[in-house]
N, C-alpha and C positions, 0 to 999 in steps of 0.2 A: 504494500500500500504506500502510495506516494505521500510525502510530507506536505502539509498545507502551508501555503505562504500567506502573506497579509492580504493579497488580492482575493485568494480563495475564501478566506475567512470573511472578508467584506461582502463578497457575493453571497455567501451563506446567510449572513446577518440580514441582508436586504431581502433575500428570497423568503426568509422566515416571516418577515413583516408583510411582504406582498409577493406571493408566488405568481401573480398574474402580471407582474411588471413586464412591459415590452423589453426585448433584448437591447433595443437601441437606448432606452432610458437607463437600463442596468449598466450598459457599457459606459454611458456618460457619467453615472454616479461613481464608477470604480476607476475611471480615467483610461479606459481602453476603447478600441473600436469594437463594432458589433461582432465581427467574425471571431476574434480571440475570446471574447466573453462567452459567446455561444459554445465554442469548443471547450472552454473551462467548465461550463455548466454541464455539458454532456459527459465530460470526464468525471465530474463530481457525482453524477448519476450512475455512471458505469462502475465507479469504485464504491458505491453505496454510502457516500456521504449524504446524498439526497436519496431518500427511499420512497418518495411519492409526493404528490400535490393533492391537497384536500380542501374542500370548502368547510369552514368552521360554522356549524349550525347553532342556532339559539335553541337549546332544549326547552326552555320555558315557553317560547312562542309556538313550539311544536307539541305542547302538551306532555312533555317528559320532565316535569319539574322536580320529581322526587329522586334524590341522589342518595344511595346507600352504599356503605362499605361493609363487606361481610368477611369475617374470618371463618375459615372452614378447617376443621381438624379431621384427619383421616384415621380410621380405626386400625389400618394396617399400612405398612410402608414397604412391603415386599412384592416381589414379582413385577408384574406390569401395571401396578396400581397407578403410578404417576402418569404413565402413558395413557391408560384408560381414562383417567380423570381429565387429562389435557384434551383428549379427543372429544369427550362429551362437552366440555366447556366451550370448545370452538364452535359447537352447534347451537349455542344459545345466544341469540342476537342481542338480548338486553344486557349481556355482560360486556362492558366496555373494556375492562382490563382484568387480567388474572395474573397474579405473581406468586411463585413458590417462594416462601419466606422462611427465615429462621425464627425460632421462638416456640411458644406454646402451641400455636396453630400452624398449619402447613401452608395454607393459601390465603391470600388477600385478594378479594374480588371487588370490583367497582361496578355497580349496577345503576342504570338510569331507567325510571319507570314513571307512569302517569301519576300514581297515587299509592297510598299505604295499602289499600285493598289489593292492588296489583302486586305489590311486594309480598304481602302475606301469601297470596296464591303462588307466587314464584318460589318463595322459600319452602313452602310445604310440598309443592308438586314437582319442583325441579331441582333446586339446590341440594336439598337433603336426600335426593335420590341419585345424586352423582355417585360414581363408583367409590366405595369405601368411605363416604362422608359419614361421620358419626356425630359431629357437634358443630354448631355455628354460633357466632356472636355477631350481632348487627350494630352498625353505627349509622343512624339516620342523620343526614346533614341538615342542620337548621339554617345555616347561612354559608354561602360559598364566598369565602373571603378572597381567595386567589386561586385561580386555575390557569396555569400558563402552559403554552405549548411551544414557547420559544426557548431554545437553549442559550445559556450565557456563553458566548464565544470570546470573551475578553481575555 
């Protein structure tokens, strides 16, 4: 993997803020012409520094205002349990994030839903039926203070 220079980092910072910026404008902001900037962006994509472009949606405007973090404990940690769990989690669209973590619980899951009733249904009918899930602990978000998708590249 190639080392990133100051221009690469500047390109990444700008694209994080506005992935729809025209290449001509991006080139102007980093002090290069359009062709070298386009080549750099393609290289950054090829080398997986850029792994996609996404529209950031407003969950509240779309009726998905309940945010819940769920810790899941597995009853067993042998065999293919982790792979089975991972495969099932990938099939559940309401799960935005799932992380294998250290500590008392095995997984931390981030879920976005319309309301508490939908969460109650999901917990009882889906999350606790995941392979080897034995226990859960839920944290309902009362206020979203900061949710950032931009990495600090300073």
